[in-house]
C-alpha positions as CSV (number, residue, x, y, z in Angstrom):
1,M,-153.9,0.4,-60.7
2,W,-154.1,3.8,-59.1
3,C,-152.0,7.0,-59.4
4,L,-151.7,8.9,-56.1
5,G,-152.0,12.3,-57.6
6,N,-150.3,13.8,-60.7
7,E,-147.2,15.9,-61.0
8,M,-147.4,16.9,-57.4
9,D,-143.9,18.4,-57.5
10,G,-145.3,21.1,-59.9
11,V,-146.3,24.5,-58.5
12,W,-148.9,24.6,-61.3
13,Q,-150.9,21.8,-59.7
14,I,-153.8,22.3,-57.4
15,G,-152.8,20.6,-54.2
16,H,-149.1,21.0,-54.8
17,K,-147.1,20.0,-51.7
18,S,-143.5,19.6,-50.7
19,A,-142.0,16.1,-51.2
20,Y,-142.3,15.3,-47.5
21,E,-145.9,16.5,-47.3
22,Y,-146.9,14.7,-50.4
23,G,-145.0,11.5,-49.4
24,C,-146.8,11.3,-46.1
25,L,-150.2,11.9,-47.6
26,A,-149.6,9.4,-50.4
27,A,-148.4,6.8,-47.9
28,E,-151.5,7.1,-45.7
29,A,-153.9,7.2,-48.7
30,G,-152.2,4.2,-50.1
31,K,-152.4,2.2,-46.9
32,T,-156.1,3.0,-46.7
33,M,-156.7,2.0,-50.3
34,K,-154.9,-1.3,-49.9
35,L,-156.9,-2.1,-46.8
36,V,-160.0,-1.9,-48.9
37,D,-158.5,-3.9,-51.8
38,P,-155.1,-5.5,-51.3
39,S,-154.9,-6.5,-55.0
40,I,-154.5,-3.0,-56.3
41,E,-151.2,-1.4,-57.4
42,L,-150.2,2.1,-56.5
43,I,-148.1,4.7,-58.4
44,A,-146.6,7.6,-56.5
45,C,-145.5,10.9,-58.2
46,G,-141.8,11.2,-59.0
47,S,-140.3,14.2,-60.8
48,S,-142.3,15.8,-63.6
49,L,-139.3,16.7,-65.6
50,S,-135.5,16.2,-65.4
51,N,-135.0,19.9,-65.1
52,M,-137.3,20.4,-62.1
53,E,-135.4,22.3,-59.4
54,T,-136.5,19.7,-56.8
55,Y,-135.1,16.8,-58.8
56,P,-133.7,14.4,-57.7
57,M,-134.3,15.1,-54.0
58,W,-138.1,15.0,-54.6
59,D,-137.8,11.4,-55.7
60,M,-135.6,10.4,-52.7
61,E,-138.0,12.0,-50.2
62,V,-141.1,10.6,-51.8
63,L,-139.6,7.1,-51.8
64,E,-138.5,7.5,-48.2
65,Q,-142.1,8.1,-47.2
66,T,-143.9,5.7,-49.5
67,Y,-141.5,2.8,-50.2
68,D,-143.4,0.2,-48.2
69,V,-146.8,1.1,-49.8
70,I,-146.3,1.9,-53.5
71,D,-145.5,-0.4,-56.4
72,Y,-144.3,2.2,-59.0
73,L,-142.8,5.7,-59.1
74,A,-144.2,7.8,-61.9
75,L,-141.8,9.7,-64.2
76,H,-142.7,12.3,-66.8
77,Q,-140.6,13.7,-69.6
78,Y,-141.2,16.0,-72.6
79,Y,-138.6,17.6,-74.8
80,G,-138.8,20.7,-77.0
81,G,-135.7,22.7,-78.0
82,Q,-135.9,22.4,-81.8
83,E,-134.6,25.9,-82.0
84,K,-131.2,24.8,-80.5
85,G,-130.4,22.9,-83.7
86,T,-130.6,19.3,-84.7
87,K,-127.5,18.1,-82.8
88,A,-128.5,19.5,-79.4
89,F,-132.2,18.6,-80.0
90,L,-131.4,14.9,-80.7
91,A,-128.8,14.7,-77.9
92,Q,-131.6,15.0,-75.3
93,T,-131.9,11.2,-75.3
94,L,-128.8,11.3,-73.1
95,D,-130.6,13.5,-70.6
96,M,-133.4,11.0,-70.5
97,E,-130.9,8.2,-70.0
98,E,-129.3,10.1,-67.1
99,Y,-132.7,11.0,-65.6
100,I,-133.8,7.3,-65.4
101,K,-130.3,6.2,-64.2
102,T,-130.5,8.7,-61.3
103,V,-133.9,7.8,-60.2
104,R,-133.1,4.1,-60.4
105,S,-130.1,4.8,-58.1
106,A,-132.3,6.8,-55.7
107,A,-134.7,3.8,-55.4
108,Q,-131.8,1.5,-54.8
109,V,-130.4,3.7,-52.0
110,V,-133.8,3.9,-50.2
111,K,-134.2,0.1,-50.6
112,K,-130.9,-0.5,-48.8
113,K,-131.6,2.2,-46.2
114,K,-134.9,0.4,-45.3
115,R,-133.3,-3.0,-45.5
116,S,-136.1,-4.0,-47.8
117,G,-136.4,-6.9,-50.1
118,K,-138.8,-5.0,-52.4
119,D,-137.9,-3.5,-55.7
120,I,-139.8,-0.4,-56.9
121,K,-140.6,-0.3,-60.6
122,F,-141.2,2.8,-62.7
123,S,-144.1,4.1,-64.8
124,M,-143.1,6.5,-67.6
125,D,-146.7,7.6,-67.7
126,E,-146.2,10.8,-69.7
127,W,-143.5,11.2,-72.3
128,G,-142.9,12.6,-75.7
129,V,-141.8,15.6,-77.9
130,W,-143.8,18.7,-77.3
131,A,-142.6,22.2,-78.1
132,V,-145.9,24.1,-77.6
133,P,-145.7,26.5,-74.6
134,S,-148.0,25.3,-71.9
135,D,-149.4,28.8,-71.3
136,S,-150.6,29.1,-74.9
137,V,-153.5,26.8,-74.1
138,N,-155.2,29.4,-71.9
139,V,-154.7,32.1,-74.5
140,E,-156.2,29.9,-77.2
141,V,-159.2,28.9,-75.1
142,S,-159.9,32.5,-74.1
143,K,-159.9,33.7,-77.7
144,E,-162.6,31.2,-78.7
145,P,-164.3,30.0,-75.5
146,W,-167.3,28.4,-77.1
147,K,-165.8,26.9,-80.2
148,I,-166.6,23.2,-80.8
149,A,-163.5,20.9,-81.0
150,P,-160.9,23.6,-81.6
151,A,-157.4,22.6,-82.6
152,I,-155.8,23.7,-79.4
153,S,-152.0,23.7,-79.0
154,E,-151.5,20.9,-81.6
155,Q,-148.0,19.7,-82.2
156,I,-147.3,18.9,-85.9
157,Y,-144.4,16.6,-85.8
158,T,-141.4,16.7,-88.2
159,L,-138.9,14.0,-89.2
160,E,-136.5,15.5,-86.6
161,D,-139.2,15.1,-83.9
162,A,-139.7,11.5,-84.8
163,L,-136.0,10.7,-84.5
164,L,-136.0,12.1,-80.9
165,F,-139.3,10.3,-80.2
166,A,-137.7,7.0,-81.4
167,G,-134.6,7.7,-79.3
168,M,-136.8,8.1,-76.2
169,Q,-138.4,4.7,-76.8
170,M,-134.9,3.2,-77.1
171,V,-134.0,4.6,-73.7
172,M,-137.1,3.1,-72.2
173,L,-136.3,-0.3,-73.8
174,R,-132.8,-0.2,-72.5
175,N,-134.3,0.2,-69.0
176,A,-137.1,-2.2,-69.5
177,D,-136.1,-4.2,-66.4
178,V,-137.5,-1.4,-64.2
179,I,-139.7,0.6,-66.6
180,K,-142.8,-1.6,-66.7
181,I,-145.4,1.0,-67.8
182,A,-145.0,3.6,-70.6
183,C,-147.9,5.6,-71.8
184,Q,-148.0,7.6,-75.0
185,S,-149.7,10.9,-74.4
186,L,-152.0,11.6,-76.1
187,L,-154.0,9.1,-78.2
188,T,-155.4,11.5,-80.8
189,N,-154.7,15.2,-81.5
190,V,-152.6,17.8,-79.5
191,S,-149.4,15.7,-79.0
192,A,-150.5,12.4,-80.5
193,C,-149.5,9.9,-83.1
194,I,-152.9,10.1,-84.8
195,M,-154.6,13.3,-86.0
196,T,-158.3,13.5,-86.8
197,E,-160.0,15.6,-89.4
198,K,-163.4,17.3,-89.3
199,N,-166.2,15.4,-91.0
200,G,-164.2,12.1,-90.7
201,G,-160.8,10.9,-91.7
202,L,-157.4,10.8,-90.0
203,W,-153.7,11.0,-90.8
204,L,-150.6,9.6,-89.1
205,Q,-147.9,11.8,-87.7
206,T,-144.2,11.1,-88.3
207,I,-143.9,9.8,-84.7
208,Y,-146.6,7.1,-85.3
209,Y,-144.2,5.0,-87.3
210,P,-141.4,4.4,-84.7
211,F,-144.1,3.7,-82.2
212,Y,-145.7,1.2,-84.6
213,Y,-142.5,-0.7,-85.2
214,F,-141.4,-0.8,-81.5
215,A,-144.9,-1.9,-80.4
216,N,-145.0,-4.7,-83.0
217,Y,-141.4,-5.9,-83.2
218,A,-139.6,-4.9,-79.9
219,N,-141.0,-8.0,-78.2
220,G,-138.9,-10.4,-76.1
221,I,-135.6,-9.7,-74.4
222,V,-133.6,-6.5,-74.7
223,L,-129.9,-7.6,-75.3
224,R,-126.9,-5.8,-73.9
225,S,-125.4,-3.9,-76.8
226,N,-122.4,-1.6,-77.3
227,A,-122.1,0.6,-80.3
228,L,-118.7,1.7,-81.5
229,G,-118.5,4.7,-83.8
230,P,-118.2,8.4,-84.2
231,A,-119.7,10.9,-81.8
232,Y,-120.1,14.7,-81.5
233,E,-120.1,17.4,-78.9
234,C,-122.8,20.0,-78.5
235,D,-124.1,22.4,-75.9
236,G,-124.7,20.5,-72.7
237,F,-123.4,17.1,-74.0
238,K,-119.7,16.2,-74.4
239,H,-120.0,12.8,-76.1
240,V,-123.1,12.1,-78.3
241,P,-122.9,9.0,-80.5
242,Y,-124.2,9.6,-84.0
243,L,-125.8,6.1,-84.0
244,D,-128.3,5.2,-81.3
245,E,-129.4,1.6,-81.2
246,V,-131.3,-1.1,-79.3
247,V,-131.4,-4.9,-80.0
248,V,-134.3,-7.2,-79.1
249,W,-134.3,-11.0,-79.2
250,N,-137.7,-12.5,-79.9
251,D,-137.1,-16.1,-78.8
252,A,-140.7,-17.2,-79.8
253,E,-140.2,-16.0,-83.4
254,N,-136.5,-16.9,-83.6
255,E,-135.8,-13.3,-84.6
256,I,-133.5,-10.4,-83.7
257,A,-134.9,-6.9,-84.2
258,V,-132.3,-4.1,-84.5
259,F,-133.5,-0.5,-84.2
260,I,-131.1,2.3,-85.2
261,V,-131.3,6.1,-85.4
262,N,-128.7,8.0,-87.3
263,K,-128.4,11.5,-85.8
264,S,-125.9,12.8,-88.5
265,E,-127.3,15.3,-90.9
266,E,-124.6,14.8,-93.5
267,H,-123.3,11.2,-93.4
268,S,-124.6,7.8,-94.1
269,M,-123.2,5.1,-91.7
270,K,-122.1,1.6,-92.6
271,V,-123.2,-0.5,-89.8
272,E,-122.0,-4.0,-88.9
273,V,-124.2,-5.9,-86.4
274,I,-122.2,-8.6,-84.7
275,L,-124.2,-10.8,-82.3
276,Q,-122.5,-13.3,-80.0
277,N,-124.0,-16.8,-79.7
278,F,-126.4,-16.2,-82.5
279,E,-126.3,-17.6,-86.0
280,L,-127.7,-15.0,-88.4
281,K,-129.6,-16.8,-91.2
282,R,-131.2,-14.1,-93.3
283,V,-132.5,-10.5,-93.2
284,K,-136.3,-10.7,-93.0
285,C,-136.9,-7.0,-93.6
286,F,-135.2,-3.7,-93.5
287,V,-137.3,-0.5,-93.2
288,S,-136.0,3.0,-93.0
289,M,-137.7,6.4,-92.5
290,T,-136.1,9.7,-93.6
291,A,-137.0,12.7,-95.7
292,K,-135.5,15.3,-98.0
293,D,-136.0,18.0,-95.3
294,K,-135.7,17.3,-91.6
295,K,-138.6,19.7,-91.0
296,M,-141.0,17.8,-93.3
297,T,-144.3,16.8,-91.7
298,N,-147.3,14.7,-92.8
299,Q,-149.9,17.4,-92.2
300,Y,-150.7,18.2,-95.9
301,D,-149.0,15.3,-97.7
302,H,-149.9,12.5,-95.4
303,K,-147.3,10.2,-97.0
304,A,-144.4,12.7,-97.0
305,V,-142.5,11.0,-94.2
306,I,-143.1,7.3,-94.0
307,P,-141.0,4.2,-93.6
308,R,-139.9,2.5,-96.9
309,S,-138.5,-1.0,-97.5
310,R,-134.9,-1.3,-98.4
311,E,-132.8,-4.2,-99.8
312,S,-129.3,-3.0,-98.6
313,A,-129.0,-5.1,-95.5
314,V,-127.2,-8.4,-96.0
315,I,-125.6,-11.2,-94.0
316,E,-121.8,-11.5,-94.6
317,S,-119.4,-13.7,-92.6
318,G,-121.9,-14.1,-89.8
319,S,-122.6,-10.4,-89.4
320,C,-125.4,-8.1,-90.7
321,I,-124.1,-5.2,-92.8
322,A,-126.4,-2.3,-93.6
323,E,-126.1,1.3,-94.9
324,I,-127.9,3.7,-92.6
325,E,-129.0,7.0,-94.2
326,P,-128.5,10.4,-92.6
327,L,-131.2,11.5,-90.2
328,S,-133.1,8.2,-90.3
329,F,-135.0,5.8,-88.2
330,N,-134.4,2.1,-89.1
331,M,-135.5,-1.4,-88.2
332,I,-133.7,-4.6,-89.3
333,R,-135.3,-7.9,-88.5
334,I,-133.0,-11.0,-88.8
335,D,-133.9,-14.7,-88.6
336,V,-131.7,-16.5,-86.1
């Protein structure tokens, strides 16, 4: 599997080109590579962020030039904006949803235009929450150019960050029919789930835990789901549901996993999960992650923000009833 460049829509990149120039080069390079090894898969560069000035025309043009050669289109997305307030910060999952929806539509248009029977898939090969200004890296390096393993531009994640991080994973799961690759960047330190300590040791960021639960329990088939409940309005978004959710059916384990984020700072939410054509037998586990302060991190107290087991999810009259705490990430696993 080969990426044909990286973020080539970005003026910050060496070798930056227009969409047409890049698309032509990627198509010719891809054809040559597949002549050498037809078994390889190729990923072309889509838009680096949803707020790029060239989005979505970049994606349309690149697909026009490369559609017959590539297998995936790469999408990147990072969100900051904590200073805008919790409501606007967490609402950015709707921007990601629209971003993916738009690029999916672009690929469908090009497919029909080319009368092709081929479906392009997507690789979300960089994504996450990252509020550190990109130009700060150069400043930090220039101050201590010969320091060994400096802590450069490290993002220490809060509970609030973890809730947006979880919401981004939900968006990808809801689009799992086309998003076949999603890479957490990075593995350790800077913008990672795991932070290392000098002389050994490590600790887990708040974002580690949603990643852990999705990786281990969001296995199977993502079900179509529709959440009915209160919503809010904030800058840039007219209708933001307080509850974000995704439901996954693991047929092999006879299990339903329900993932929920409550974006409300003030209110708990009583949730009723109604599943058609499933018999809900028992709640296997209910874990929830919240904190006294939305800005709490695990930097000093490594157990300050961690998931905890709860007993307040029950099966009643064929539905699962649960109380969801304010500003929390939750997972309920149900035997079916």
